[in-house]
C-alpha positions as CSV (number, residue, x, y, z in Angstrom):
1,M,109.2,84.8,69.1
2,L,108.2,85.8,72.7
3,R,111.6,85.8,74.7
4,K,111.4,83.5,77.7
5,N,110.8,86.3,80.1
6,D,109.1,88.3,77.3
7,P,106.5,90.7,79.5
8,T,103.5,90.2,77.3
9,R,104.2,86.4,77.8
10,V,104.3,86.5,81.6
11,Y,101.1,88.7,81.9
12,L,98.8,86.7,79.7
13,T,100.1,83.7,82.1
14,L,99.4,85.6,85.2
15,S,95.6,86.6,83.9
16,A,95.0,82.5,82.6
17,G,96.4,81.5,86.2
18,L,95.0,83.6,88.5
19,S,91.3,83.2,86.1
20,F,91.8,79.7,86.2
21,A,92.2,79.4,90.4
22,F,89.7,81.8,90.4
23,A,87.4,79.1,88.6
24,L,88.1,76.5,91.1
25,A,87.9,78.7,94.2
26,F,84.8,81.2,93.1
27,T,82.8,79.1,91.3
28,L,81.0,77.0,94.2
29,Q,82.6,79.6,97.0
30,G,78.9,81.3,97.7
31,L,76.8,77.8,96.9
32,Y,79.7,77.0,99.5
33,F,78.3,79.2,101.7
34,V,75.0,78.7,102.0
35,T,74.9,74.9,101.9
36,V,78.0,74.0,103.9
37,A,78.8,77.1,105.7
38,G,74.7,77.7,106.2
39,L,75.1,81.7,106.2
40,N,72.0,83.6,106.1
41,P,71.8,86.7,103.5
42,L,73.1,89.3,106.6
43,Q,76.2,87.1,107.0
44,L,76.9,86.8,103.4
45,L,77.2,90.6,103.3
46,L,79.1,91.0,106.4
47,I,81.9,88.4,105.0
48,G,81.3,90.7,101.9
49,A,82.4,93.6,103.7
50,A,84.8,92.4,106.2
51,L,87.2,91.5,102.6
52,E,86.5,95.0,101.3
53,G,86.9,96.7,104.5
54,A,90.2,95.1,104.8
55,A,90.8,95.9,101.3
56,F,90.1,99.8,101.9
57,V,92.7,99.7,104.3
58,L,95.3,97.6,102.8
59,E,94.8,98.9,99.3
60,V,97.0,102.1,99.1
61,P,99.8,101.2,101.5
62,T,100.3,97.8,99.3
63,G,100.2,100.5,96.3
64,V,102.5,102.4,97.8
65,V,104.9,99.6,98.1
66,A,104.6,98.6,94.5
67,D,105.6,102.2,93.3
68,V,108.6,102.2,95.7
69,Y,109.8,99.2,95.9
70,S,108.6,96.1,93.4
71,R,105.8,96.0,91.2
72,R,107.2,92.5,90.6
73,R,107.4,92.1,94.7
74,S,104.0,93.0,95.1
75,V,102.8,90.5,92.3
76,I,104.0,87.6,93.7
77,L,102.7,88.6,97.2
78,G,99.1,89.1,95.9
79,C,99.3,85.3,94.7
80,L,100.7,84.2,98.1
81,C,98.1,85.5,99.6
82,L,95.5,84.5,98.0
83,G,96.9,80.5,97.9
84,A,96.6,81.0,101.1
85,A,93.3,82.5,102.0
86,M,91.5,79.9,99.5
87,L,92.9,77.0,101.7
88,L,91.8,78.8,105.0
89,V,88.1,79.5,103.6
90,A,88.5,75.1,102.7
91,A,89.4,74.0,105.9
92,F,87.2,76.1,108.2
93,P,83.4,76.5,107.2
94,V,82.6,78.4,110.5
95,F,81.4,82.3,109.6
96,W,83.5,83.7,112.2
97,A,86.6,81.8,110.6
98,L,85.5,82.6,107.0
99,L,85.5,86.8,108.6
100,L,88.9,86.7,109.7
101,T,89.8,85.1,106.6
102,Q,88.7,87.2,104.1
103,I,91.5,90.0,105.8
104,V,93.8,87.1,104.2
105,L,92.1,87.2,100.9
106,A,91.9,90.8,100.0
107,A,95.8,91.8,101.2
108,G,95.9,89.3,98.0
109,Y,93.9,91.1,96.3
110,T,95.4,94.4,97.1
111,F,99.1,93.3,96.3
112,L,98.0,92.8,92.6
113,S,95.1,95.1,91.9
114,G,97.4,98.3,91.3
115,A,100.7,96.5,90.8
116,Q,99.8,94.1,87.9
117,Q,98.5,97.0,85.4
118,A,101.2,98.9,86.9
119,W,104.0,96.3,85.8
120,L,102.6,95.5,82.5
121,A,102.4,99.3,81.8
122,D,105.6,100.1,82.7
123,E,107.1,97.0,81.0
124,V,105.5,97.4,77.3
125,G,104.0,100.9,77.4
126,E,100.7,102.0,78.0
127,G,99.7,102.1,73.9
128,R,100.4,98.2,74.0
129,A,99.3,97.5,77.5
130,A,95.6,99.3,76.7
131,G,95.3,96.5,74.4
132,L,97.3,94.1,76.5
133,Y,94.6,94.0,79.3
134,L,91.4,92.8,76.5
135,L,93.5,90.2,75.2
136,G,94.6,89.2,79.1
137,S,90.5,88.8,79.6
138,Q,90.4,86.8,76.7
139,Y,93.1,84.5,77.8
140,G,91.2,84.8,81.8
141,R,88.2,83.4,80.2
142,A,89.3,80.8,78.3
143,A,91.1,79.4,81.9
144,G,87.8,79.9,83.4
145,L,86.1,77.8,81.0
146,A,88.7,74.9,82.1
147,G,88.7,75.8,85.4
148,I,85.0,75.1,86.0
149,A,85.2,72.3,84.2
150,A,88.0,71.5,86.8
151,T,85.8,72.3,89.4
152,A,82.6,70.3,88.0
153,G,85.1,67.2,88.6
154,L,86.7,67.6,91.7
155,A,83.3,68.6,93.4
156,T,81.4,65.7,93.3
157,L,84.5,64.8,96.0
158,G,83.4,67.8,98.3
159,L,82.4,71.3,97.8
160,H,85.5,72.4,99.4
161,V,88.1,70.8,97.0
162,P,88.2,72.8,94.4
163,I,88.1,75.6,96.3
164,L,91.9,73.8,97.6
165,V,93.0,73.1,94.9
166,G,92.8,76.7,93.8
167,G,94.8,77.6,96.4
168,A,97.3,75.2,95.0
169,V,97.3,77.0,91.6
170,A,97.8,80.3,93.5
171,L,100.8,79.2,95.1
172,C,102.1,77.4,92.2
173,L,101.3,80.7,90.1
174,A,103.5,82.8,92.5
175,L,106.2,80.1,92.1
176,Y,105.9,80.9,88.5
177,L,106.0,84.4,89.0
178,W,109.1,84.2,90.6
179,L,111.1,82.2,88.4
180,R,110.1,84.1,85.6
181,M,108.7,87.6,85.8
182,P,110.9,90.6,84.6
183,E,111.4,93.5,85.8
184,D,113.1,96.4,83.4
185,G,110.8,99.1,83.4
186,F,110.4,99.9,86.6
187,A,113.4,102.0,88.7
188,P,113.0,101.3,92.5
189,A,113.9,103.6,95.4
190,P,116.9,104.2,96.4
191,R,118.0,102.1,98.9
192,E,118.7,104.4,101.5
193,E,114.3,105.9,101.3
194,R,112.8,102.7,101.1
195,Q,112.7,102.2,104.8
196,S,111.9,105.4,105.5
197,W,108.0,106.2,105.8
198,A,108.3,109.8,104.4
199,A,109.0,108.1,100.9
200,L,105.8,106.4,101.5
201,S,104.0,109.2,102.8
202,A,105.1,111.3,99.9
203,T,104.3,108.6,97.0
204,F,100.7,108.1,98.8
205,R,100.6,112.0,98.3
206,Q,101.8,112.2,95.0
207,G,99.2,110.0,94.2
208,V,96.5,111.4,95.8
209,T,98.0,115.0,93.8
210,E,97.4,113.3,91.1
211,V,94.2,111.9,91.2
212,R,92.7,115.9,92.6
213,A,94.0,117.4,89.6
214,S,92.4,115.5,87.6
215,R,88.9,116.0,86.4
216,V,88.8,112.3,84.5
217,L,90.6,110.5,87.2
218,T,87.9,111.8,90.0
219,L,85.3,110.9,87.9
220,L,86.0,107.5,87.3
221,M,86.5,107.3,91.3
222,L,83.4,108.4,92.4
223,S,81.9,105.8,89.3
224,A,84.3,103.0,91.2
225,V,82.7,103.8,94.8
226,L,78.8,103.7,93.0
227,Y,79.9,100.6,91.1
228,G,81.6,98.7,94.0
229,A,78.8,99.4,96.4
230,S,76.5,97.9,93.2
231,S,78.6,95.0,92.8
232,E,78.8,93.6,96.4
233,A,75.0,92.9,96.4
234,L,74.9,90.4,93.7
235,D,78.8,88.9,94.2
236,R,76.8,87.4,97.6
237,L,72.7,87.4,97.1
238,N,72.7,85.3,93.9
239,E,73.3,82.0,95.1
240,F,70.8,82.9,97.7
241,L,68.2,84.2,95.3
242,L,68.4,80.8,93.0
243,V,68.6,78.5,95.3
244,V,66.5,79.9,98.2
245,E,64.1,82.5,95.9
246,V,63.8,81.6,92.2
247,G,65.0,77.2,93.3
248,L,66.5,75.4,90.7
249,P,64.7,72.4,88.1
250,G,65.5,69.3,88.7
251,G,68.0,67.2,86.5
252,L,71.5,68.6,88.2
253,S,72.2,68.7,91.2
254,A,72.8,72.6,92.6
255,A,76.6,72.4,92.0
256,N,75.9,71.3,88.6
257,W,73.8,74.1,87.9
258,F,76.1,76.9,89.3
259,I,79.2,75.4,86.9
260,V,76.6,75.2,84.1
261,L,75.7,78.7,84.4
262,A,79.3,79.8,84.9
263,I,80.6,77.8,81.4
264,I,78.0,79.9,79.5
265,V,79.2,83.4,81.0
266,Q,82.7,82.2,79.6
267,L,81.6,80.8,76.5
268,V,79.5,83.9,75.7
269,G,81.9,86.0,76.9
270,L,85.0,84.9,74.7
271,A,82.7,85.4,71.8
272,V,81.8,88.5,72.6
273,T,85.2,89.7,73.5
274,E,87.2,89.4,70.7
275,P,85.4,91.2,68.2
276,L,85.0,94.7,70.4
277,R,89.2,94.2,71.2
278,R,89.2,94.4,67.3
279,R,87.0,97.7,67.2
280,I,87.4,99.4,70.6
281,H,90.4,101.6,70.8
282,P,90.6,101.4,74.7
283,A,93.5,103.9,75.0
284,D,91.1,106.5,73.6
285,A,89.1,108.1,76.2
286,R,86.3,108.9,74.1
287,A,85.3,105.2,72.6
288,A,86.3,104.1,76.5
289,A,83.9,106.6,77.9
290,L,81.2,105.2,75.5
291,A,81.7,101.5,75.8
292,L,81.7,102.3,79.3
293,R,78.5,103.6,79.7
294,W,76.8,100.8,77.3
295,V,78.5,98.1,79.5
296,L,77.2,99.9,82.9
297,G,73.9,100.8,81.4
298,L,72.9,97.2,80.3
299,S,74.3,95.6,83.3
300,V,71.7,97.9,85.6
301,A,69.1,96.3,83.1
302,A,70.0,92.8,83.7
303,L,70.5,93.3,87.3
304,L,67.0,94.4,87.9
305,A,65.9,91.6,85.4
306,F,67.6,88.9,87.9
307,A,66.2,90.7,90.7
308,Y,62.7,90.3,89.9
309,A,63.1,87.2,87.5
310,P,59.4,85.1,87.9
311,G,61.6,81.9,86.8
312,F,65.2,80.3,86.6
313,G,65.5,80.4,83.1
314,W,64.8,84.5,83.4
315,A,67.0,84.4,86.0
316,A,69.8,82.5,84.7
317,G,69.5,84.4,81.2
318,A,69.8,87.3,83.3
319,L,73.1,86.8,85.4
320,V,74.8,85.6,82.3
321,V,74.2,88.7,80.4
322,H,75.7,90.2,83.6
323,G,78.5,88.4,84.0
324,V,79.7,89.3,80.3
325,L,79.2,92.8,80.9
326,R,80.9,92.6,84.1
327,G,83.7,90.6,82.4
328,L,84.0,93.8,79.5
329,Y,84.0,96.0,82.3
330,S,87.4,95.8,84.1
331,P,89.9,95.9,81.2
332,L,88.1,98.8,79.8
333,Y,88.2,100.8,83.0
334,D,91.7,99.5,83.6
335,A,92.6,100.9,80.0
336,W,91.5,104.5,80.5
337,I,92.3,104.7,83.9
338,N,96.2,103.5,83.0
339,R,96.4,106.7,80.2
340,G,99.1,109.0,81.2
341,L,99.4,108.3,84.4
342,N,103.0,108.9,86.1
343,P,105.1,105.8,86.1
344,A,106.1,107.2,90.2
345,S,102.9,107.2,91.5
346,R,100.7,104.3,88.7
347,A,100.7,101.6,91.0
348,T,99.3,104.1,93.9
349,V,96.6,105.4,91.6
350,N,95.3,102.0,90.3
351,S,94.9,101.0,94.2
352,I,92.9,104.3,94.9
353,A,90.9,103.5,92.1
354,S,90.2,99.9,93.7
355,Q,90.1,101.4,97.5
356,A,87.1,103.2,96.0
357,D,85.5,100.5,94.5
358,A,86.2,99.0,98.0
359,L,85.0,101.8,100.2
360,G,81.4,101.4,98.1
361,Q,81.4,97.9,98.9
362,V,82.1,97.8,102.7
363,T,79.7,101.3,102.9
364,F,76.6,99.8,101.1
365,G,77.3,96.0,101.6
366,P,75.9,95.7,104.9
367,V,72.6,97.9,103.9
368,F,72.2,95.7,101.4
369,G,72.6,93.1,103.9
370,V,70.0,94.3,106.0
371,L,67.4,95.1,103.3
372,G,68.2,91.5,101.8
373,N,66.5,90.1,105.8
374,V,64.1,93.1,106.1
375,L,62.5,93.6,102.9
376,G,63.7,90.5,100.9
377,V,66.8,89.8,98.7
378,R,65.1,90.5,95.4
379,S,64.3,94.0,97.0
380,A,68.0,94.4,97.6
381,L,69.0,93.4,94.0
382,A,66.8,95.9,93.0
383,L,68.4,98.4,94.5
384,A,71.8,97.8,94.1
385,A,70.9,97.9,91.0
386,L,70.1,101.4,91.0
387,V,73.2,102.6,92.4
388,R,74.7,102.3,89.3
389,V,72.7,104.8,87.7
390,P,74.4,108.0,88.6
391,A,77.7,106.8,87.3
392,L,76.3,106.8,84.1
393,P,76.7,110.5,83.4
394,L,79.7,110.7,85.8
395,L,81.4,108.5,82.7
396,G,79.6,111.0,80.1
397,R,81.8,113.7,81.4
398,A,84.5,111.7,82.5
399,G,85.3,111.3,78.6
400,G,85.6,114.2,77.7
401,G,88.5,115.4,79.0
402,R,92.2,113.6,79.6
403,T,93.4,110.7,82.2
404,S,96.0,113.9,83.1
405,G,95.3,117.3,83.4
């Protein structure tokens, strides 16, 4: 039996709770931006650039806070910021307001990004954590299905309603973590050092040194930049392509079509992830490298198929395949990058990886937005897919070494 505050239980609850909140808030957010807020392709990418730009600035400071003060506190703050941001997005569907809200949302993401992986590895050990990352993704998919089903009902009251409820769920999750989340494997910095900027900067320098000293970590950071540059275009333009360029079939409302697609992604993802979890050992660098290269290569093909889809069926199928592959990429990447890290800078190194992803998104996002306005959304998405190609040899080279050293 699991303890009341067992870290495995808490991590799986966190994974499920976040996925449930994200499904409520984000399943129809793109449609909400296009139809309610009336954003064009450039505005959609500027929204993304604001989010990732703020994440780029905040990622390392929040990761350092998790390393110096508390992983637990960082995760709770992340849930609080996410909940507040979701409520603000639902309340103010105006471009300038949505732009400012992305800063709060970015704070939520960055407080979570390095801290939750580092917290789990500290509490249960790196070997066990590697498997739990994939198991957590399964719990997340199941909870995501429930969130999508709830979105279908709530959206009948308005596209803003599921976003509001998602914010409330995130705030409730923060309360649960405050009451139940243990932190037994983390040793915070001595109290006299916590207020010192020198201590914070020393932790950051330690993380940077660890990345620079490791060929594998450096290659993984470069691949994160390329992956982020590509993913931002799809995140912001896929609803626009389906609604404006391809067109949605009759029989269902636009909201219901996106709900159906989201459900299919979750169901297929659940079916694919379980056998892979049993066969892949993500703590093995070579296995992780091979799996990530396959996932990334197939995602390039799926993105190109989506960009040039002649009709809705083709576009929907490509989008589903890409969604499943994306769900596999993150836990494999997390498991690999956390191998052999120094516990004192673990959250900071994770945050540097997230910062690399954000750098790619904020640098290339507006470019793809301009290309979408000038050349068309299809061309912008195709170019975004090709940006991922150089990451394939980087992952291959990284697979030949160890994370540290």
